[in-house]
Backbone as numpy.savetxt, mean C-alpha at the origin, in Angstrom:
# Nx Ny Nz CAx CAy CAz Cx Cy Cz
-5.66 -29.79 -40.38 -4.83 -30.22 -39.08 -4.26 -29.10 -38.48
-3.21 -28.78 -38.96 -1.85 -27.69 -38.32 -3.04 -26.69 -37.62
-3.95 -26.67 -38.42 -4.86 -24.73 -37.55 -5.55 -25.04 -37.05
-6.37 -26.27 -36.44 -7.26 -26.81 -35.64 -6.40 -27.27 -34.57
-5.00 -28.09 -34.26 -4.16 -28.18 -33.15 -3.59 -26.84 -32.84
-3.38 -25.63 -33.89 -2.99 -24.34 -33.10 -3.85 -23.68 -32.28
-5.28 -23.56 -32.94 -6.35 -23.05 -31.91 -7.34 -23.80 -30.80
-6.99 -25.12 -30.53 -7.13 -26.03 -29.56 -6.03 -25.69 -28.54
-4.83 -25.25 -28.62 -3.90 -25.43 -27.80 -3.68 -23.22 -27.01
-4.28 -22.11 -28.37 -5.04 -20.98 -27.73 -6.08 -21.21 -26.98
-6.68 -21.77 -27.20 -7.93 -22.40 -26.26 -7.94 -22.61 -24.85
-7.16 -23.72 -24.41 -5.97 -24.66 -23.05 -5.53 -23.20 -22.86
-4.44 -22.43 -23.67 -3.87 -21.42 -22.72 -4.67 -20.25 -22.22
-5.71 -20.34 -23.20 -6.56 -18.68 -22.41 -7.09 -19.10 -21.65
-7.68 -20.21 -21.16 -8.60 -21.10 -20.53 -7.75 -21.21 -18.81
-6.42 -22.03 -19.10 -5.38 -21.77 -17.86 -4.85 -20.18 -17.53
-5.05 -19.35 -18.45 -4.50 -17.95 -17.97 -5.40 -16.99 -17.04
-6.94 -17.83 -17.47 -7.87 -17.19 -17.05 -8.02 -17.61 -15.30
-8.06 -19.56 -15.50 -7.92 -19.92 -14.11 -6.83 -19.41 -12.98
-5.31 -19.30 -14.07 -4.53 -18.81 -12.68 -4.90 -17.54 -12.35
-5.15 -16.28 -13.12 -5.42 -15.13 -12.72 -7.02 -14.15 -12.28
-7.72 -16.04 -11.66 -9.11 -15.15 -11.57 -9.11 -14.83 -9.99
-10.02 -13.51 -10.12 -9.47 -12.74 -8.95 -10.43 -13.06 -7.84
-9.69 -12.70 -6.61 -10.20 -13.28 -5.52 -11.40 -11.92 -4.99
-12.11 -12.96 -4.46 -13.82 -12.60 -3.62 -13.33 -11.04 -2.62
-13.29 -10.32 -3.15 -13.53 -8.78 -2.05 -14.60 -8.78 -0.65
-13.94 -9.09 -0.26 -15.25 -9.18 1.06 -15.66 -7.57 2.30
-14.11 -7.21 2.57 -14.18 -5.92 3.07 -13.24 -5.02 2.25
-13.39 -3.73 2.37 -12.23 -2.71 2.43 -12.95 -1.49 2.95
-11.13 -0.73 3.64 -11.15 0.18 4.50 -10.22 1.36 3.96
-10.51 2.63 4.11 -9.24 3.42 3.80 -8.96 4.15 5.41
-7.59 4.58 5.08 -7.65 5.60 6.41 -6.30 6.79 5.81
-6.17 7.48 6.38 -4.71 8.60 6.52 -3.82 8.13 7.21
-2.43 7.94 7.14 -1.71 7.84 8.42 -1.02 8.75 8.32
-0.90 9.21 9.27 -0.30 10.85 10.02 1.10 10.97 10.59
1.60 12.25 9.89 2.63 12.63 10.86 3.02 12.36 12.24
3.81 11.77 12.78 4.10 11.99 14.21 4.19 13.19 15.46
4.05 12.89 16.45 3.04 13.79 16.91 2.20 14.40 17.22
1.98 15.94 17.47 0.35 16.70 17.33 -0.38 17.07 15.54
0.97 16.96 14.88 0.86 18.07 13.97 -0.71 17.36 12.96
-1.06 16.30 13.09 -2.08 15.41 12.32 -2.36 15.49 10.89
-0.79 15.75 10.07 -0.92 16.18 8.89 -0.91 14.76 8.21
-1.28 14.31 7.21 -1.78 12.74 6.53 -0.38 13.29 5.54
0.73 12.07 5.65 1.33 11.49 5.00 1.48 10.83 3.65
0.10 10.17 4.25 -0.03 8.79 3.28 -1.17 8.57 3.36
-2.13 7.86 2.25 -3.49 6.96 2.33 -3.31 5.38 2.26
-3.63 5.26 3.41 -4.33 3.92 3.85 -5.09 2.83 2.96
-4.87 1.82 1.97 -6.12 1.15 1.63 -5.65 -0.31 2.21
-6.88 -0.75 2.46 -7.15 -2.18 2.77 -8.11 -3.21 1.93
-7.61 -3.99 1.74 -8.44 -5.38 0.88 -8.61 -6.23 1.66
-9.87 -6.89 2.22 -9.53 -8.53 2.85 -10.41 -9.26 1.22
-9.97 -10.26 0.88 -10.44 -10.86 0.05 -10.16 -12.87 0.44
-11.34 -13.43 0.04 -11.75 -14.41 0.05 -10.83 -15.65 -0.50
-10.20 -16.19 -0.23 -9.60 -17.28 -1.14 -9.90 -18.74 -1.05
-8.91 -19.23 -1.77 -10.23 -20.81 -1.67 -9.54 -21.75 0.02
-8.35 -21.10 0.78 -7.61 -21.75 1.90 -7.94 -21.02 3.07
-9.25 -19.44 2.87 -9.05 -18.72 3.82 -9.02 -17.25 3.14
-8.66 -16.28 4.02 -8.15 -14.77 3.61 -7.30 -14.56 3.59
-7.64 -13.23 3.00 -5.76 -12.46 2.27 -6.19 -10.92 2.83
-5.43 -10.18 3.73 -5.34 -8.89 3.87 -4.23 -8.37 2.91
-4.33 -6.76 1.94 -3.88 -6.47 1.69 -3.76 -4.71 1.65
-2.70 -4.27 2.33 -2.50 -2.97 2.73 -1.58 -1.98 1.37
-2.17 -1.51 0.59 -1.75 -0.14 0.07 -1.38 0.98 0.58
-0.02 1.56 0.94 0.21 2.52 1.43 0.64 3.63 0.82
0.10 4.73 0.19 0.07 5.04 -0.89 0.89 7.10 -0.61
1.88 7.67 -1.13 2.49 8.63 -0.64 1.80 9.90 -1.11
1.11 9.49 -2.76 0.07 10.24 -3.83 -1.48 9.85 -3.65
-2.34 11.33 -3.37 -3.33 10.95 -3.47 -3.97 11.87 -3.20
-5.81 12.06 -3.34 -6.48 12.99 -2.79 -5.67 12.74 -0.44
-6.07 14.02 -0.18 -6.34 14.54 0.75 -4.17 14.31 1.48
-3.29 14.29 0.77 -2.78 13.70 1.38 -1.53 14.99 1.41
-0.70 15.92 3.00 -0.27 17.11 2.95 0.93 17.08 1.90
1.34 18.32 1.17 2.43 18.32 1.06 3.92 18.70 1.54
5.24 18.44 1.52 5.34 18.85 1.70 5.92 20.62 2.25
6.86 20.84 3.57 6.40 22.24 3.94 7.45 23.12 2.48
7.35 24.36 2.47 7.60 25.38 1.02 6.88 24.86 0.04
7.55 26.37 -0.85 6.39 26.37 -1.91 6.73 25.24 -2.59
8.07 24.18 -2.70 8.31 22.99 -3.48 7.11 22.23 -3.47
6.05 22.27 -2.11 5.24 21.02 -2.15 3.75 21.20 -2.77
3.44 20.02 -2.91 2.38 20.47 -4.18 1.09 19.62 -3.39
-0.10 19.99 -2.98 -1.10 19.16 -1.89 -1.44 17.74 -3.42
-1.86 16.96 -2.05 -2.07 15.09 -2.31 -0.55 14.65 -3.05
0.40 14.90 -2.98 1.85 14.30 -2.94 2.82 14.55 -1.61
3.39 14.12 -1.11 4.45 13.90 -0.34 5.57 13.20 -0.35
6.58 13.78 -1.18 8.04 13.19 -2.17 8.93 12.85 -0.62
9.16 13.33 0.77 9.91 13.19 1.65 9.17 11.34 1.68
7.70 11.06 2.43 7.21 9.72 2.47 7.67 9.51 1.39
7.43 9.45 0.11 7.66 8.37 -0.80 9.35 8.12 -1.20
10.12 8.96 -0.55 11.65 8.72 -0.63 11.84 7.72 0.75
11.41 8.28 1.99 11.50 7.33 3.09 10.85 5.73 2.88
9.82 5.93 2.16 9.27 4.34 2.17 10.15 3.56 1.09
10.88 4.31 -0.18 11.66 3.09 -0.31 13.36 3.19 0.25
13.52 3.97 0.95 14.71 3.96 1.52 14.67 2.54 2.66
13.21 3.08 3.44 12.96 1.93 4.34 13.13 0.24 3.62
12.41 0.33 2.79 12.28 -0.67 1.83 14.09 -1.44 1.46
14.17 -0.58 1.11 15.64 -0.94 0.51 16.39 -1.34 2.05
16.83 -1.05 2.52 17.11 -1.35 4.57 16.94 -2.83 4.35
15.54 -2.88 4.13 14.86 -4.17 4.69 13.96 -4.32 6.13
13.60 -2.56 6.12 13.27 -2.36 7.42 12.16 -2.41 8.12
10.65 -3.05 6.95 9.79 -2.81 7.18 9.45 -4.30 7.43
8.37 -4.54 8.05 7.96 -6.40 8.79 6.75 -6.27 8.82
5.81 -6.60 7.42 4.41 -7.09 7.83 4.27 -8.20 8.84
3.45 -8.12 9.29 4.07 -8.98 10.62 1.73 -9.50 11.33
1.84 -10.55 11.11 0.11 -11.03 11.48 0.62 -12.28 12.71
0.16 -11.43 14.06 0.81 -12.66 15.25 2.09 -13.43 14.86
2.83 -14.63 14.99 3.57 -14.99 14.53 3.78 -15.06 13.08
3.34 -14.87 12.51 3.44 -15.22 10.98 3.68 -13.39 10.01
4.74 -13.88 9.52 5.35 -12.99 8.69 4.92 -12.37 7.14
4.43 -11.56 6.60 3.64 -11.43 5.46 4.98 -10.70 4.99
4.44 -10.05 3.52 5.35 -9.66 2.34 5.14 -8.12 2.64
6.68 -7.72 1.90 6.34 -5.88 1.76 6.72 -6.13 0.11
6.20 -5.02 -0.69 6.72 -5.02 -2.02 6.17 -3.58 -2.41
7.03 -3.23 -3.34 7.01 -1.93 -3.87 6.00 -2.05 -4.86
5.03 -0.84 -5.03 3.80 -0.85 -6.11 4.19 0.09 -7.34
3.18 1.23 -7.32 3.76 2.16 -7.97 4.92 2.65 -8.19
6.03 3.73 -9.19 6.54 3.73 -9.20 6.65 5.26 -10.30
7.15 6.11 -9.75 7.00 7.90 -10.75 8.00 9.04 -10.30
7.31 9.85 -10.46 8.06 10.97 -10.10 6.91 11.97 -9.05
6.99 12.66 -8.43 6.16 13.11 -7.11 5.83 14.77 -8.04
4.68 15.06 -7.87 4.42 16.20 -8.26 5.15 17.12 -7.16
5.67 18.38 -8.09 6.41 19.89 -7.32 6.37 20.98 -7.76
6.33 22.53 -6.82 6.87 23.39 -7.78 7.94 24.14 -7.79
9.00 23.99 -8.84 10.34 24.93 -8.87 9.86 26.53 -9.57
10.78 27.51 -9.03 10.88 28.73 -9.61 11.70 28.62 -10.72
10.78 28.83 -11.90 11.86 29.49 -13.25 11.70 30.77 -13.70
13.16 30.87 -13.66 13.10 32.49 -14.09 12.48 32.91 -15.31
11.91 33.56 -15.23 10.95 34.14 -16.40 9.54 33.70 -16.71
9.12 32.88 -15.86 7.92 31.91 -15.55 7.58 32.15 -14.35
7.94 31.92 -13.75 7.60 31.91 -12.42 7.94 30.64 -11.60
6.81 30.58 -10.69 6.66 29.13 -9.95 5.66 27.85 -11.39
6.44 26.90 -11.62 5.80 26.08 -12.16 5.95 24.15 -11.77
4.67 23.59 -12.03 4.68 22.78 -11.16 5.10 21.80 -12.64
6.60 20.97 -11.69 6.65 20.08 -12.60 6.76 18.74 -11.11
7.34 18.00 -12.07 7.85 16.55 -11.25 9.07 16.15 -10.56
9.52 15.58 -9.57 10.65 15.32 -9.24 11.86 14.94 -10.04
13.02 15.73 -10.29 13.94 14.71 -10.73 14.06 13.29 -10.94
13.86 12.25 -9.88 14.27 11.31 -9.37 12.83 10.44 -9.25
12.56 9.68 -9.97 11.10 8.63 -9.50 11.64 7.70 -8.00
10.60 7.70 -7.35 10.27 7.25 -6.11 9.17 6.34 -6.22
9.15 5.54 -4.83 8.05 4.60 -4.92 6.89 5.47 -4.63
5.74 5.38 -4.84 4.13 5.79 -5.02 3.52 4.79 -3.43
4.05 3.80 -3.93 2.90 2.86 -2.95 4.05 1.69 -2.41
3.92 1.45 -1.29 3.91 -0.19 -0.64 3.11 -0.69 -0.55
3.13 -2.16 -1.17 2.21 -2.64 -0.98 2.14 -4.17 0.70
1.37 -4.00 1.38 2.00 -4.87 2.26 0.91 -6.18 1.91
1.44 -7.62 2.58 0.12 -8.98 2.00 0.60 -9.84 3.62
-0.84 -9.99 4.01 -0.71 -11.07 5.21 -0.34 -12.25 4.91
-0.31 -12.71 3.64 -0.92 -13.62 3.53 -1.94 -14.49 3.53
-2.21 -15.90 3.80 -3.62 -16.40 3.98 -4.53 -16.57 5.48
-5.47 -16.35 6.22 -5.63 -16.87 7.14 -7.16 -17.44 7.11
-7.02 -18.24 8.32 -8.25 -19.09 8.51 -9.43 -18.13 9.64
-9.94 -18.59 9.60 -11.01 -18.12 10.84 -10.85 -17.64 12.03
-11.03 -16.08 12.46 -10.72 -15.70 13.89 -10.79 -14.35 13.21
-9.82 -13.41 14.75 -9.85 -12.52 14.66 -8.41 -11.96 14.40
-7.91 -11.02 13.55 -6.45 -10.83 13.68 -6.13 -9.43 13.52
-4.84 -9.32 13.66 -4.04 -7.79 13.55 -2.91 -7.92 12.74
-2.87 -7.49 11.54 -1.61 -6.99 10.92 -0.56 -5.68 11.33
0.26 -5.73 11.81 1.55 -4.97 12.20 2.33 -4.29 11.07
2.60 -3.22 10.98 3.61 -2.81 9.98 4.83 -2.55 11.61
5.90 -3.16 10.96 6.59 -3.06 11.92 8.00 -2.21 11.24
8.21 -1.20 11.35 9.21 -0.48 10.87 10.58 -0.49 11.89
11.80 -0.57 11.54 13.12 -0.79 12.28 12.64 -1.33 13.63
11.93 -1.94 14.32 11.39 -2.45 15.63 10.15 -1.61 16.17
9.80 -0.97 14.91 9.01 -0.07 16.04 7.51 -0.49 15.14
6.30 -0.51 15.99 4.95 -0.49 15.16 4.70 0.58 14.49
4.08 0.80 13.42 3.84 2.06 13.30 2.62 1.91 12.18
1.78 1.07 12.46 0.77 0.59 11.41 0.05 -0.58 12.01
-1.66 -0.15 12.25 -1.84 -1.86 12.72 -3.29 -1.75 11.97
-3.57 -2.91 11.49 -4.85 -3.25 10.39 -5.55 -4.28 11.34
-6.73 -3.95 11.98 -7.27 -5.30 12.53 -8.15 -5.53 11.48
-8.95 -7.33 11.34 -9.85 -7.72 10.63 -10.03 -9.02 11.07
-10.77 -9.48 10.58 -11.85 -10.74 10.89 -11.88 -11.31 10.39
-12.15 -12.66 10.02 -12.93 -13.44 9.11 -13.69 -14.84 9.52
-14.85 -15.35 8.76 -15.15 -16.27 9.47 -15.74 -17.32 8.33
-14.79 -17.30 8.28 -14.99 -18.63 7.02 -15.45 -18.11 5.61
-16.10 -17.28 5.67 -17.24 -16.89 4.48 -17.34 -15.33 4.19
-17.33 -14.63 5.36 -17.64 -12.89 5.21 -16.68 -12.60 5.86
-16.02 -11.24 6.20 -15.23 -10.65 7.02 -15.48 -9.42 7.03
-14.25 -8.28 7.52 -14.43 -7.29 7.97 -13.25 -6.59 8.49
-12.84 -5.48 8.15 -11.52 -4.68 8.71 -12.13 -3.89 9.60
-11.83 -4.05 11.27 -12.50 -3.22 12.04 -11.92 -2.03 12.30
-10.24 -1.85 11.98 -9.70 -0.52 12.24 -8.06 -0.41 11.78
-7.92 0.78 10.98 -6.97 1.38 10.32 -6.09 2.33 11.45
-5.41 1.79 12.30 -4.43 2.85 13.10 -2.70 2.85 12.84
-2.86 4.59 12.73 -1.31 5.25 12.63 -1.50 5.26 14.03
0.07 5.01 14.10 0.89 4.71 15.53 1.92 5.34 14.75
2.05 6.84 15.09 2.95 7.65 15.37 3.56 7.74 16.34
5.04 8.15 16.31 5.59 8.63 17.54 5.15 9.73 18.99
5.20 9.40 19.95 4.79 10.58 20.74 6.21 11.01 21.29
6.36 12.89 20.12 7.60 13.28 20.00 8.19 13.92 21.57
6.90 14.31 22.22 7.41 14.62 24.02 7.56 14.05 24.97
7.50 12.38 24.75 8.37 11.47 25.77 9.43 11.70 25.78
């Protein structure tokens, strides 16, 4: 009898875990680079946006990554293409100060740190020359923005950094399908 009860308990817990962690339906995704301020067009981060259908509406999740294909390294011999430790360090500092606000209309979303790790870089080692290693410290590799759940309509998620809009993701949802219309990197014009 005890074995039957424990088997039933395992089945009930397993069903509850599957129901709680059931994935949302992905209805759209889009990626874009995040550019350095000014006219250099250097890629400092990758932006990956995913729109999911939830039981109450739609949710936009945006991952900003300081590592990945196409990211320009820091200047100098230390930099390794595909990673930017200055971007990673600044993401951590801004997050720590509470300076990042994802906003959609009057609704404020959430921001959290995703993956954390060492950033690839080169160092000069006497007798070995330049060796590819990792940064001494771990940094946030990703920031994750979440819009919260939205209903039918056209929406824009803005990432506000220290009271300045720096990223804009436009999306729409019609109740069953949706799309991500645009991802815009909103750098500062350094000539103003």
